[in-house]
C-alpha positions as CSV (number, residue, x, y, z in Angstrom):
1,X,-8.3,54.4,-38.8
2,X,-9.7,53.8,-35.3
3,X,-7.2,52.2,-33.0
4,X,-8.5,49.0,-31.3
5,X,-8.6,49.0,-27.5
6,X,-6.5,45.9,-26.8
7,X,-5.9,44.3,-23.4
8,X,-4.0,41.2,-22.2
9,X,-5.7,39.8,-19.1
10,X,-3.9,37.3,-16.8
11,X,-5.8,36.0,-13.8
12,X,-6.6,32.9,-11.8
13,X,-9.6,31.0,-13.0
14,X,-11.1,27.5,-12.4
15,X,-8.1,26.2,-10.4
16,X,-5.7,27.5,-13.1
17,X,-4.3,30.5,-14.9
18,X,-6.3,32.1,-17.7
19,X,-4.5,34.3,-20.3
20,X,-7.0,36.2,-22.6
21,X,-6.3,38.7,-25.3
22,X,-9.4,41.1,-25.8
23,X,-10.0,43.7,-28.6
24,X,-12.7,46.2,-28.1
25,X,-14.1,44.1,-25.2
26,X,-14.3,40.7,-27.1
27,X,-11.9,37.8,-26.7
28,X,-9.8,36.9,-29.7
29,X,-7.4,34.4,-28.0
30,X,-7.9,32.4,-24.8
31,X,-5.4,30.1,-23.1
32,X,-5.6,28.1,-19.8
33,X,-3.1,26.2,-17.7
34,X,-3.9,24.2,-14.6
35,X,-1.8,25.5,-11.7
36,X,-0.4,21.8,-11.2
37,X,0.6,21.3,-14.8
38,X,3.5,22.9,-16.5
39,X,4.2,22.7,-20.3
40,X,7.0,20.5,-21.7
41,X,7.1,22.6,-24.9
42,X,10.5,24.3,-25.2
43,X,12.1,22.4,-22.5
44,X,15.6,21.2,-23.1
45,X,16.8,17.9,-21.6
46,X,19.5,15.4,-21.7
47,X,17.5,12.5,-23.0
48,X,18.2,8.7,-23.1
49,X,17.5,6.8,-26.3
50,X,15.3,4.0,-25.2
51,X,14.5,2.4,-28.5
52,X,15.1,2.8,-32.4
53,X,12.3,1.7,-34.5
54,X,13.5,1.4,-38.1
55,X,10.2,0.7,-39.9
56,X,9.0,4.2,-38.8
57,X,12.5,5.7,-39.0
58,X,12.3,7.1,-35.5
59,X,13.8,6.8,-32.1
60,X,12.1,7.1,-28.6
61,X,13.8,9.4,-26.2
62,X,13.1,9.3,-22.5
63,X,13.5,12.9,-21.0
64,X,11.9,12.2,-17.6
65,X,10.8,9.1,-15.8
66,X,7.7,7.8,-17.6
67,X,8.0,10.5,-20.6
68,X,9.1,9.0,-23.7
69,X,9.3,11.4,-26.7
70,X,9.3,10.8,-30.6
71,X,12.5,11.7,-32.4
72,X,12.3,11.7,-36.1
73,X,15.3,10.2,-37.9
74,X,13.9,11.1,-41.3
75,X,14.9,14.7,-40.9
76,X,18.6,13.7,-40.6
77,X,19.3,16.2,-37.8
78,X,22.7,16.2,-36.4
79,X,22.5,14.9,-32.8
80,X,24.3,16.6,-30.1
81,X,25.5,13.6,-27.9
82,X,26.5,13.9,-24.3
83,X,27.1,10.3,-24.1
84,X,27.7,8.0,-27.2
85,X,28.0,4.2,-27.7
86,X,30.2,2.5,-30.3
87,X,27.7,2.7,-33.1
88,X,28.1,5.6,-35.6
89,X,24.2,6.1,-35.6
90,X,21.9,6.7,-33.0
91,X,21.2,3.5,-31.0
92,X,19.6,2.5,-27.6
93,X,21.6,4.0,-24.6
94,X,22.8,6.9,-26.2
95,X,22.3,10.3,-24.5
96,X,21.8,13.5,-26.4
97,X,20.6,17.0,-25.8
98,X,17.0,17.5,-27.1
99,X,14.2,20.0,-27.1
100,X,10.5,19.4,-26.9
101,X,9.3,20.8,-30.2
102,X,5.5,19.6,-29.8
103,X,3.4,18.8,-26.8
104,X,1.5,15.4,-26.5
105,X,-1.5,15.6,-28.8
106,X,-4.2,13.2,-28.0
107,X,-2.6,9.7,-28.2
108,X,0.6,11.0,-29.8
109,X,3.7,11.3,-27.7
110,X,5.6,14.6,-27.5
111,X,8.1,15.2,-30.1
112,X,11.7,16.3,-29.5
113,X,14.4,17.7,-31.8
114,X,18.1,17.9,-31.7
115,X,18.0,21.4,-33.3
116,X,18.1,23.3,-30.1
117,X,16.8,27.0,-30.2
118,X,16.4,29.8,-27.6
119,X,13.6,32.2,-28.1
120,X,13.6,35.9,-27.2
121,X,11.0,38.5,-27.8
122,X,12.6,39.5,-31.3
123,X,15.1,36.8,-32.0
124,X,15.4,32.9,-32.1
125,X,18.9,31.6,-31.9
126,X,19.1,28.2,-33.5
127,X,21.8,25.5,-33.2
128,X,22.9,23.4,-36.2
129,X,22.0,25.6,-39.1
130,X,23.8,28.7,-39.8
131,X,22.3,31.7,-41.7
132,X,19.5,34.2,-41.1
133,X,15.9,33.6,-41.5
134,X,12.9,35.9,-41.3
135,X,9.2,35.9,-40.2
136,X,7.1,35.9,-43.3
137,X,5.1,39.0,-41.9
138,X,8.3,41.1,-42.2
139,X,8.6,43.5,-45.0
140,X,11.5,43.4,-47.6
141,X,13.0,46.8,-46.4
142,X,12.8,45.5,-42.8
143,X,14.5,42.3,-43.7
144,X,17.4,44.1,-45.3
145,X,17.9,46.4,-42.2
146,X,17.8,43.3,-39.8
147,X,20.3,41.3,-42.0
148,X,22.8,44.0,-41.8
149,X,22.3,44.6,-38.0
150,X,22.8,40.6,-37.6
151,X,25.7,39.8,-39.5
152,X,28.2,40.4,-36.8
153,X,26.3,37.8,-34.6
154,X,26.7,34.9,-37.1
155,X,28.6,31.9,-36.3
156,X,29.3,28.6,-38.1
157,X,27.3,26.5,-35.8
158,X,24.4,29.1,-35.0
159,X,21.7,30.6,-36.9
160,X,19.0,33.4,-36.4
161,X,15.3,33.8,-37.0
162,X,14.1,37.4,-37.0
163,X,10.5,37.4,-35.4
164,X,7.7,39.7,-36.4
165,X,8.6,41.8,-33.2
166,X,12.0,42.4,-34.8
167,X,10.5,44.7,-37.4
168,X,10.4,47.6,-35.0
169,X,13.2,46.8,-32.6
170,X,16.1,49.2,-32.4
171,X,19.6,48.2,-33.2
172,X,20.4,48.4,-29.5
173,X,17.6,46.0,-28.5
174,X,18.5,43.4,-31.2
175,X,22.2,43.4,-30.1
176,X,21.5,43.1,-26.3
177,X,19.1,40.2,-27.0
178,X,21.4,38.6,-29.5
179,X,24.3,38.6,-26.8
180,X,22.0,37.3,-24.1
181,X,20.8,34.4,-26.2
182,X,24.5,33.4,-27.3
183,X,25.6,33.6,-23.7
184,X,22.7,31.3,-22.6
185,X,23.3,28.8,-25.4
186,X,27.0,28.6,-24.9
187,X,26.6,28.1,-21.1
188,X,23.9,25.5,-21.5
189,X,26.1,23.4,-24.1
190,X,29.1,23.8,-22.1
191,X,27.4,22.3,-18.9
192,X,25.5,19.6,-20.7
193,X,28.4,17.2,-21.0
194,X,28.8,17.2,-17.2
195,X,25.2,16.7,-16.3
196,X,23.4,13.3,-15.7
197,X,20.8,11.8,-17.9
198,X,17.2,13.1,-17.8
199,X,18.6,16.5,-16.5
200,X,16.5,19.5,-17.5
201,X,18.8,22.0,-18.9
202,X,16.2,24.6,-19.6
203,X,12.7,24.9,-18.4
204,X,10.2,27.0,-20.1
205,X,8.7,29.8,-17.7
206,X,5.1,29.8,-17.0
207,X,2.9,30.0,-20.1
208,X,1.4,33.5,-19.3
209,X,5.0,34.8,-19.5
210,X,5.7,33.0,-22.7
211,X,2.5,34.4,-24.0
212,X,3.6,37.8,-23.3
213,X,6.9,37.1,-24.9
214,X,5.5,35.5,-28.1
215,X,2.5,37.8,-28.8
216,X,3.3,40.7,-31.3
217,X,3.8,43.9,-29.2
218,X,1.2,45.7,-31.3
219,X,-1.5,43.2,-30.2
220,X,-2.0,44.9,-26.9
221,X,-2.0,48.2,-25.3
222,X,-2.3,47.1,-21.6
223,X,-1.5,44.0,-19.5
224,X,-3.8,43.5,-16.5
225,X,-3.7,41.1,-13.7
226,X,-5.3,41.0,-10.3
227,X,-3.1,38.5,-8.6
228,X,-0.1,39.7,-6.7
229,X,2.1,36.6,-7.4
230,X,1.4,36.8,-11.1
231,X,2.0,40.5,-11.1
232,X,5.5,40.0,-9.4
233,X,6.4,37.4,-11.9
234,X,5.3,39.7,-14.8
235,X,7.3,42.8,-13.4
236,X,10.4,40.5,-13.0
237,X,10.2,39.2,-16.5
238,X,9.5,42.7,-18.2
239,X,12.3,44.2,-16.4
240,X,14.7,41.9,-17.6
241,X,13.6,41.1,-21.2
242,X,10.9,43.6,-22.1
243,X,11.4,46.8,-20.4
244,X,9.7,48.8,-23.1
245,X,6.5,47.1,-22.1
246,X,6.7,47.9,-18.3
247,X,4.5,51.0,-18.7
248,X,1.6,48.6,-20.2
249,X,1.3,46.6,-17.0
250,X,-1.2,47.5,-14.4
251,X,-2.3,45.8,-11.3
252,X,-6.2,45.7,-11.0
253,X,-7.7,46.1,-7.5
254,X,-11.4,46.0,-6.9
255,X,-12.7,43.6,-4.5
256,X,-16.3,44.2,-5.6
257,X,-15.7,43.4,-9.2
258,X,-13.0,40.8,-9.8
259,X,-11.1,41.0,-13.0
260,X,-12.6,37.8,-14.3
261,X,-16.1,39.1,-13.8
262,X,-15.3,42.5,-15.3
263,X,-14.3,40.9,-18.6
264,X,-16.8,37.8,-18.4
265,X,-14.2,35.2,-18.5
266,X,-16.6,32.5,-17.5
267,X,-18.9,33.4,-20.3
268,X,-15.9,33.5,-22.8
269,X,-14.7,30.1,-21.8
270,X,-18.1,28.5,-21.8
271,X,-18.8,29.7,-25.5
272,X,-15.3,28.8,-26.7
273,X,-15.8,25.4,-25.3
274,X,-19.2,24.7,-26.8
275,X,-19.6,22.6,-29.9
276,X,-22.3,24.9,-31.4
277,X,-21.4,28.5,-32.6
278,X,-24.4,30.6,-33.7
279,X,-24.0,33.1,-36.7
280,X,-25.8,36.4,-37.0
281,X,-27.8,35.2,-39.8
282,X,-29.3,32.3,-37.8
283,X,-27.1,29.8,-39.2
284,X,-24.6,27.9,-37.1
285,X,-21.3,26.0,-36.9
286,X,-20.7,22.6,-35.3
287,X,-17.1,22.3,-34.2
288,X,-16.1,18.7,-33.5
289,X,-12.5,17.7,-32.6
290,X,-11.8,14.1,-33.6
291,X,-8.7,11.9,-33.2
292,X,-7.1,12.8,-36.5
293,X,-8.6,16.2,-37.3
294,X,-11.2,18.8,-36.4
295,X,-14.5,19.0,-38.5
296,X,-16.5,22.2,-38.8
297,X,-19.9,21.6,-40.2
298,X,-21.9,24.8,-41.6
299,X,-25.7,24.7,-41.1
300,X,-28.5,26.9,-42.3
301,X,-30.2,26.8,-38.9
302,X,-32.9,29.5,-38.3
303,X,-32.0,31.4,-41.3
304,X,-35.1,32.8,-42.8
305,X,-33.7,34.8,-45.8
306,X,-36.4,35.8,-48.4
307,X,-34.0,35.6,-51.3
308,X,-33.4,32.5,-53.4
309,X,-31.6,29.4,-52.0
310,X,-28.2,30.1,-53.7
311,X,-28.0,33.6,-52.1
312,X,-29.0,32.3,-48.8
313,X,-26.4,29.8,-49.0
314,X,-23.8,32.4,-50.0
315,X,-24.6,34.6,-47.2
316,X,-24.3,31.9,-44.6
317,X,-21.1,30.4,-46.0
318,X,-19.5,34.0,-45.9
319,X,-20.6,34.5,-42.3
320,X,-19.1,30.9,-41.6
321,X,-15.8,31.8,-43.4
322,X,-15.3,34.7,-41.0
323,X,-16.4,32.9,-37.9
324,X,-14.2,29.9,-38.7
325,X,-11.1,32.0,-38.6
326,X,-12.2,33.6,-35.4
327,X,-12.7,30.2,-33.8
328,X,-9.5,28.6,-34.9
329,X,-7.7,31.3,-33.1
330,X,-9.9,31.6,-30.2
331,X,-9.7,27.8,-29.4
332,X,-6.3,27.3,-30.7
333,X,-7.6,24.7,-33.1
334,X,-4.5,23.3,-35.3
335,X,-3.5,20.5,-37.4
336,X,-6.1,19.5,-40.2
337,X,-9.3,21.2,-40.1
338,X,-12.0,20.3,-42.5
339,X,-14.8,22.9,-43.0
340,X,-18.0,21.5,-44.8
341,X,-19.6,24.5,-46.2
342,X,-23.2,24.6,-47.6
343,X,-23.1,23.3,-51.3
344,X,-23.1,26.1,-53.8
345,X,-23.6,25.8,-57.6
346,X,-21.9,29.0,-58.6
347,X,-18.0,29.1,-59.1
348,X,-18.1,32.8,-58.5
349,X,-19.9,32.3,-55.1
350,X,-17.4,29.6,-54.2
351,X,-14.4,31.9,-55.1
352,X,-15.9,34.7,-52.9
353,X,-16.2,32.2,-49.8
354,X,-12.6,31.0,-50.3
355,X,-11.2,34.6,-50.6
356,X,-13.0,35.6,-47.4
357,X,-11.7,32.6,-45.6
358,X,-8.1,33.3,-46.8
359,X,-8.3,36.9,-46.0
360,X,-9.4,36.1,-42.6
361,X,-6.8,33.6,-41.8
362,X,-4.0,35.7,-43.2
363,X,-4.5,37.9,-40.0
364,X,-3.9,34.9,-37.7
365,X,-0.7,35.0,-36.0
366,X,-0.1,31.3,-36.7
367,X,0.5,30.2,-40.0
368,X,-2.8,28.6,-41.6
369,X,-3.0,27.4,-45.0
370,X,-6.3,27.0,-47.1
371,X,-6.5,24.2,-49.6
372,X,-9.0,24.3,-52.5
373,X,-12.7,23.6,-52.0
374,X,-14.0,20.2,-53.4
375,X,-17.1,19.9,-55.4
376,X,-19.0,19.0,-52.2
377,X,-18.0,22.1,-50.5
378,X,-15.4,20.7,-48.2
379,X,-12.3,22.8,-47.5
380,X,-9.1,21.7,-45.8
381,X,-7.2,24.1,-43.6
382,X,-3.8,23.3,-42.0
383,X,-2.7,25.4,-39.1
384,X,0.6,25.1,-37.3
385,X,0.3,22.8,-34.3
386,X,2.6,23.4,-31.3
387,X,0.5,23.3,-28.3
388,X,-2.8,21.6,-27.2
389,X,-6.0,23.1,-28.0
390,X,-8.0,25.2,-25.4
391,X,-10.4,22.3,-24.9
392,X,-7.6,19.8,-24.4
393,X,-5.9,22.1,-21.8
394,X,-9.0,23.0,-20.0
395,X,-10.2,19.4,-19.5
396,X,-6.7,18.0,-18.8
397,X,-6.9,15.5,-15.8
398,X,-10.6,15.8,-16.0
399,X,-13.3,13.6,-17.4
400,X,-14.8,15.0,-20.5
401,X,-18.5,14.5,-20.2
């Protein structure tokens, strides 16, 4: 089997920093953050409860001046109070340690949780729930080995999640990361009771570093950057947390051909932000984000197939299924996605399209679930939502025309 040429590009682009994963010269993931906007996702704060709204079973917690977050009471999480009033339940004025679990999405406020976690390359340390959990992408034999290795690190108040990267990690690497995460968590919890309200106890590093941390090691053969500041930050991060990937890092230097030009980043972003995506057959997709969900409409377009209509529809729908999976990952579309395929009469053809879509989405690093097709050809997909879409990030603080 031919090995793919996989490169991770980090460079300055359009008054921000672009991170792009390329396979065989084509972008498969794009991310963008403006230089003046950091992410809240993963940050840990001492938040103050400003309001408890019983009819939606939630509280609102202020983590910074003017930033109020949604805290679900429905999940019955055990709060970690740093300052508590007389009431036994959560009430206005209480101060508690919380972590941002979801960024603000459209009109929805950020969400916070009291189930604090600290994430490494191969492990996630969780507070409030003991035991060992595993990435669904790990094989049974890998899980058994990892369970044995992690037994000595179990504590009553802490639990572990073994990430996909843990499958190929050595016992020494697992032990070293476990010790580092435990030490960091213990220190933070110990210090929290002495800190003032709205203090940030842990701030997520720049997104491009988190991208390097979160991406599966086998997804890239080389990390390329042409910015000395970014290069220095990546070197520092890799030396401390991922020394095994240091040999993959390369500082690109060519004044005549900048890194962004070499990999046609401008074209990649333009295409990933367009509403229309053409298919090889001449059909096309229309991708339209709305307030509640994303709609993908499949159209026959310029297709001039000579076969009967149903064969034409099947061919376009199969291409659309493959391209839908590509676009979800490329644009980081998440939440509820509705795909309006061209109507087909044959159940066999419908099953072919559904299988193709499911097979392609199974390769997505983010969990994506396909719901059955309706008689009208509508398919619902749910994809795990954590961060804003590429479009939201790119047009942040800009007017979308």
